[in-house]
C-alpha positions in Angstrom: 9.2 12.8 -8.7 7.2 12.9 -11.9 8.3 14.8 -14.9 6.3 15.9 -17.9 7.0 15.0 -21.5 6.9 18.3 -23.3 8.3 17.3 -26.7 9.0 14.2 -28.8 11.3 14.9 -31.8 12.3 12.5 -34.6 16.1 12.2 -34.9 17.6 14.2 -37.8 20.3 11.6 -38.7 18.4 8.5 -37.7 14.6 8.4 -38.3 14.3 5.3 -36.1 15.5 7.3 -33.1 13.5 10.0 -31.2 14.6 12.7 -28.7 12.5 13.0 -25.6 12.2 16.3 -23.8 11.1 16.5 -20.1 10.0 19.8 -18.6 11.2 21.6 -21.8 14.7 20.1 -21.5 16.3 17.3 -23.6 16.3 14.2 -21.4 17.3 11.2 -23.5 17.1 9.5 -27.0 15.5 6.1 -27.6 14.2 3.8 -30.3 11.0 5.0 -32.0 9.5 1.6 -31.3 9.6 2.3 -27.6 7.4 5.4 -28.0 4.6 3.1 -29.2 5.4 0.3 -26.9 5.3 2.5 -23.8 2.6 4.8 -25.2 4.8 7.9 -24.8 3.2 11.2 -25.9 3.4 14.9 -25.2 1.7 15.6 -21.9 2.5 12.2 -20.4 3.9 12.2 -16.9 6.6 9.7 -16.0 8.5 9.0 -12.8 12.2 8.1 -12.4 11.5 4.4 -12.2 9.6 4.4 -15.5 12.3 6.5 -17.1 15.0 4.1 -16.0 13.0 1.2 -17.5 12.8 2.9 -20.8 16.5 3.7 -20.9 17.4 0.2 -20.0 15.1 -1.3 -22.7 16.6 1.1 -25.2 20.1 -0.1 -24.3 19.0 -3.7 -24.7 17.6 -3.0 -28.2 20.7 -1.1 -29.3 23.0 -3.8 -28.0 20.9 -6.6 -29.6 20.9 -4.9 -33.0 24.6 -4.4 -32.7 25.2 -8.0 -31.9 23.0 -9.2 -34.8 25.0 -7.0 -37.2 28.2 -8.5 -35.9 26.8 -12.0 -36.6 25.7 -11.0 -40.1 29.4 -10.5 -40.9 30.5 -13.9 -39.7 29.8 -16.5 -37.0 31.1 -15.5 -33.6 31.7 -17.3 -30.2 29.8 -16.2 -27.1 33.0 -14.6 -25.7 33.6 -12.6 -28.8 30.2 -11.1 -28.8 30.4 -10.5 -25.0 33.7 -8.7 -25.4 32.4 -6.5 -28.3 29.4 -5.5 -26.2 31.6 -4.7 -23.2 33.8 -2.5 -25.4 30.7 -0.6 -26.4 30.1 0.0 -22.7 26.8 -1.7 -22.4 26.0 -2.6 -18.8 26.1 -6.1 -17.5 22.3 -6.3 -17.2 21.8 -5.4 -20.8 24.6 -7.8 -22.0 23.1 -10.7 -20.0 19.7 -10.1 -21.6 21.3 -9.9 -25.1 23.3 -13.0 -24.6 20.2 -14.9 -23.4 18.3 -13.8 -26.5 21.1 -14.9 -28.8 21.3 -18.3 -27.2 17.6 -18.8 -27.2 17.3 -18.3 -30.9 20.6 -20.0 -31.6 22.4 -17.0 -33.0 25.4 -18.1 -30.8 26.2 -21.8 -30.1 29.8 -22.5 -29.1 29.5 -26.2 -29.9 28.5 -25.5 -33.4 31.0 -22.7 -33.7 33.8 -25.1 -32.6 32.8 -27.7 -35.2 32.7 -25.1 -38.0 36.0 -23.6 -36.9 37.8 -26.9 -36.9 36.4 -28.0 -40.2 37.8 -24.8 -41.7 41.2 -24.6 -40.0 42.0 -28.3 -40.3 43.1 -27.7 -43.8 45.7 -25.2 -42.7 46.7 -26.2 -39.1 47.3 -29.1 -36.7 45.2 -29.7 -33.6 47.6 -27.9 -31.3 47.3 -24.6 -33.2 43.5 -25.0 -33.6 43.2 -25.6 -29.9 45.2 -22.5 -29.1 43.0 -20.4 -31.4 39.8 -21.7 -29.8 41.1 -20.9 -26.3 41.8 -17.3 -27.5 38.2 -17.1 -28.6 37.0 -17.9 -25.1 35.4 -21.3 -25.8 34.7 -23.5 -22.8 37.6 -26.0 -22.3 35.3 -29.1 -22.3 33.8 -28.1 -25.6 37.3 -27.6 -27.0 38.6 -30.9 -25.8 35.6 -32.8 -27.1 35.9 -31.2 -30.6 39.7 -31.6 -30.8 39.5 -35.2 -29.8 37.1 -35.9 -32.6 39.4 -34.5 -35.3 40.0 -37.0 -38.1 43.7 -38.0 -37.7 44.0 -39.2 -41.3 42.9 -35.8 -42.6 45.2 -34.0 -40.2 48.2 -36.1 -41.4 47.3 -35.7 -45.1 47.2 -32.0 -44.7 50.5 -32.0 -42.8 52.2 -34.0 -45.6 50.9 -31.6 -48.3 52.2 -28.6 -46.3 55.5 -30.2 -45.7 56.0 -31.2 -49.3 55.1 -27.7 -50.5 57.6 -26.2 -48.0 60.3 -28.8 -49.0 59.9 -28.0 -52.7 60.2 -24.3 -51.9 63.3 -24.7 -49.7 65.2 -27.3 -51.7 65.9 -24.9 -54.5 68.2 -22.9 -52.3 69.0 -25.1 -49.3 71.0 -28.3 -49.7 72.1 -28.9 -46.1 70.2 -31.9 -44.7 70.2 -30.7 -41.1 69.0 -27.2 -42.0 66.2 -28.6 -44.2 65.2 -31.0 -41.4 65.1 -28.1 -38.9 63.3 -25.6 -41.0 60.5 -27.9 -42.1 60.2 -29.3 -38.6 59.9 -25.8 -37.1 57.3 -24.9 -39.8 55.1 -27.9 -39.0 55.4 -27.6 -35.2 54.5 -23.9 -35.4 51.4 -24.8 -37.4 50.3 -27.0 -34.5 51.2 -30.6 -35.5 52.4 -33.1 -32.9 56.0 -34.0 -33.0 55.2 -37.7 -33.7 53.4 -36.6 -36.9 56.2 -34.2 -37.8 58.9 -36.8 -37.3 57.3 -39.3 -39.5 56.8 -36.8 -42.3 60.3 -35.4 -42.1 61.9 -38.9 -42.5 59.7 -39.6 -45.5 59.9 -36.4 -47.6 63.5 -35.2 -47.2 65.5 -37.2 -49.8 69.2 -37.7 -49.2 70.0 -37.5 -52.9 68.6 -34.0 -53.0 71.0 -32.7 -50.3 74.6 -32.4 -49.5 74.4 -34.7 -46.5 77.4 -33.9 -44.3 76.5 -36.5 -41.7 76.6 -34.0 -38.9 73.2 -34.7 -37.5 73.2 -36.4 -34.2 77.0 -36.0 -33.5 76.4 -34.0 -30.3 72.8 -35.2 -29.7 73.6 -36.8 -26.4 75.3 -33.8 -25.0 72.6 -31.4 -26.2 69.8 -33.6 -24.9 71.4 -34.0 -21.4 71.9 -30.2 -21.1 68.4 -29.5 -22.1 67.1 -32.2 -19.8 68.7 -30.5 -16.8 67.1 -27.2 -17.7 63.6 -28.7 -18.3 63.7 -30.6 -15.0 64.1 -27.4 -13.0 60.5 -26.4 -13.9 58.9 -29.8 -14.9 58.6 -33.0 -12.9 56.2 -35.0 -15.0 58.3 -37.6 -17.1 55.8 -37.6 -19.9 55.8 -33.8 -20.3 59.6 -33.8 -19.9 59.9 -36.3 -22.8 57.5 -34.3 -25.0 59.3 -31.0 -24.4 62.7 -32.5 -25.0 61.5 -34.3 -28.2 60.0 -31.0 -29.6 63.2 -29.1 -28.7 65.5 -31.6 -30.3 63.4 -31.9 -33.4 63.6 -28.1 -33.8 67.3 -28.5 -33.6 67.2 -30.8 -36.7 67.9 -34.2 -35.1 66.4 -37.4 -36.6 63.4 -38.8 -34.7 64.8 -42.3 -34.4 68.0 -40.8 -32.9 66.0 -38.7 -30.5 63.9 -41.6 -29.3 67.0 -43.7 -28.6 68.8 -40.9 -26.8 65.9 -39.9 -24.7 65.2 -43.5 -23.7 68.6 -43.6 -22.1 68.2 -40.2 -20.4 64.6 -39.9 -19.3 63.9 -43.6 -18.5 67.1 -44.1 -16.5 66.3 -41.2 -14.1 
């Protein structure tokens, strides 16, 4: 059924929007550009199919402009843009068209985004935390793995050392217990995403015995603690490598020396 355009009114708040009246009643608002593109004028008759096309195109234009404004504020992943558009309740057809436009003109590029993200975060976090943050942003796993595997290990270690030294200098003014220092700095580095092999090497180098009141308590009950934790981990994990990693990380957080941990786990994990 055709309907008659009886009035086209420029928006009061936004001059780039117009209100379209059909048969003397307000029907919809759209971009002023669409009035010229579709040659809309008072007295023009339009059918439902044509009306739907105009509304759909207007949704696309609004969504595209919204996405571009988001990208002006900062680079975003595809998933972040998609989620923002979904929250604004744009339909899937419009979103698909918007995302296609953004990809075509390289406004979004997850490979480039990953590289920029890693280059920025590498000076604050280890690869494990960076990987976690990228997963949260909805980046494809293959892209994440490729980018993470190309992180410069030397830079990662250098940053970890600086962070550890800064933390050590802060803690040593009030904490003299060797074991507590070892645990606190170890937890700090692990939480920032560094592998336990990097963390262990750093801890053994920066914590100076002469700065602490070493009570020689580290490692006294290591065997017992490790065996108990081993039994717990084995209930949900069967892979020896994963078991070893989980136990190592757990024991390091408890403040045990890396060399002691390695020797103890060798007797527990490898003998099973």
